[in-house]
N, C-alpha and C positions, 0 to 999 in steps of 0.2 A: 593322812593329811597331805595335800598337794602343795609343793613349793610354788612360789609365785615368781614369775619372770618380770624383772624390771629392766630388761634390755631395751635398747633404742630409746632410752629416756636421758635427757641432758643432765638431770639432777641425780645425785646418788640415791640409792634405795632408802637410806636412813632419813633423808629429807622427806621423801614421799610418805614413808611410814608415819613420820611425825605429823605431817599435815593431815593425813587421813585420821589419825588418832585424835588430834585436837578437835577436828570437826565433829566426829561422832561421839566423842567422850564428853564434851562440854557443850553448853548451849551457845555456840558460836556461829556466826555467819561466815561465808567465804571471805568477805572483806576482813573480818576479825582474824582469821587464820593467816591471810596475806600479811597483815600488819604485825602479827606475832613473829612470823618468819623474818620479816624485814628488820624487826628489832634485834634479831640475832645475826643480821648481816646477810640474809638469804633473800635476794630479790626475785620474787616469783609473782607472776600476774594472777589475777583472780580467775581468769579463764583456765590457766594451767591447773590451779588448785581444784577448780570445778571438774576438769577432766580426770584428775587423779581420783577424786571422790567417786565419780561415776564408774570408772574402770576398775579400781582396786577395792572399793568398799564391799561389793558383793562377793568377791573372791576371798577376802579376809573373813567376812561373816560366815561363809560356808565352812572355812577351816575352823573357826571358833565353835560352830555348831557341832562339828564332827568330834571334837574333843570334850564336849560338855557331858557331865553325868546325867543320866535320865532324870527328868523332873518327877515330882511326886504325883500321885493319882488324884489329888484333891484340886479339882479345876474350878476356876471362876471365869465366867464368860460375861461380856458386856459389850455394848455398842455406844458410840457417841457420834454426833454429827460433825462434819467438817465442811468448810466451803472450799471447793476446788474449781477454779475457772469460773467463779460466780455461781456455781451450782451446788446445791446441798447434797452431800454424799454421806455415807456411813462408814465409820471405821469400827470394824469388829475386832475384838481382841480377846485372847484367852491367856490367863496367868494361873500359876499354881499357888498354893497357900503360902509359899515363901517369897512370892513376888517375881518368880521367874516368868518371863514372857514366853508363852508356848507358841503362839502364832498371831499373825496380824493379817487382816483382809480389808482392803478398801473397795467398797461396793456401792452401786447406785441404789440398791434396794434394801429394805429392812423387813425381810419376810422369811418364810420357812425355807425356801430354796437356799438362801445364803447361810442360814443357821445350819442346815444340813451340810453344806459345803465346808464350813468351818469345822464341824464335828468330825467329818470324814477325814479331813486333813490331820486332825489331832489323833484320830484312831490309827492312822497309817504310821505314826511314830512307833518304831519297834520297841517292844519291851515295856510299853506303858499302857495300862488299862485304867479307866477312871474308877476311883473309889466313890467320889461324890462329884456332881456337876452343879455348882451353885450359879444361879442366874437371877435376873430381875423377873418381873411378872409378864414380860413380853410373851404373847401366846405362841410366837414362832418357835421359841425354844421348846415348849411343851410338845408341839407337833413333831419337831425334829427328833427329840429323844424317843418319842413313842415309835416312830418309824424305824429307828435304829435299835430298838429293844433295850433302851437304857433308862426307862421310866423309873426303875427301882433305885437308881442312884441320883435322880434329879432332885435338886433342892431349890425350888422357886421361892423367891422372897423379895423384899424391898431393898432399898439402897443400903440399909444398915447390914443386912445379911450378906450383901455382896460388896462390902466396903473395900475388900482387897482389890477387886477389879476397878472400882470407882477411883481409888487413890492412884492406881497405876496409869490413869489417863493424864495425870498432872505433868510428867515430863514431856508428853506429846503436845500438850497445850502450849508449853513454854517454847518448844521448837517451832510449832505452827506460828506463834507470834513473832519469833525471831526471824523466820524466813518470810514474813509477810504473806502468810498463807501458802499452801502447796499449789503448784502450778498446773499439775495434771494428775489424773488417776494413776497412770503408770509410774511417774516420778515419785509420787507419794508412796506407792506400794514398795518401790525399790528402796527409797530412803528409810522407811519405817522398818522393813525387814532387816536391813543392815544395822540400823540403830538398835533394834531389839537384841541382836547378837552381841553387840559391844556393851550394851546396858547390862545384859545378863552377866557378862564376864566381870564387870567392874562394880556391880551393885553389891556392896559388902555389908550393907545395913549396919553402919558404924555405931548407931545408937544402941545396938543390942549386944555388942561384944566388947571385951577388954582391949586396951590399947595394944598389948603384946599380941593378942590374937589378930587384931587388925593388921599389924605389920606382916604377920605370916600370910594372911589372906591377900593382902595387897601385893606382896612379892609373888604369890602364886598367880594372881591375875596378870601381872606384867610378864611372867614367864609364858603364860598361855598366849598373850599377844605376840611375844617374840617368836614363839613356835608357829603361830598362825601366819605370820608375815615373813617367815624365812624365805630367802631368795633362792631361786632355782640354780 
């Protein structure tokens, strides 16, 4: 895990960490984060918060990904459309059966080439091999798994069979609405990749565990965040 340098910034590292955490952890806009900091007596401009998010978000996400345990081999793949700069684009996502976001791709096409690209990125994850790959009935998935020799683990089905992936789109839809749509393909990819790492860390599935277990998991998530944002 690589320590993060907060040098040459006017505000303390703790303020920067808090701003980035608020933005990616909750469905907040840059303006919301600015006002929350102002309520605590910290006067920061929206542009400063935006620069912190762009600079430190990917660094923190990379550290969070390095310390995560390997996901399960039961994958769910799905794609949804998003409007970026007035153009219809496709957000391809892969999650495991526990809701862990495995990868995110923002692409212009909805075809075999993109399905192959997503699967190859997943297969490069060390120590993880698919036990099952559940998708919708899009023919691109079938062509991609055949080319990669994974037809035996492919489970094509409808929305109900792939409900895990369908439900995982909901946080993204909320963020898309809050941000008044994504502004460019590159910024959407950068934001969603960082958001996925933070989401995985703090997605504790509270409705499935006891309160005492939740406290333990929540403390572990905050320790992971503290380690990922440790200053150099």
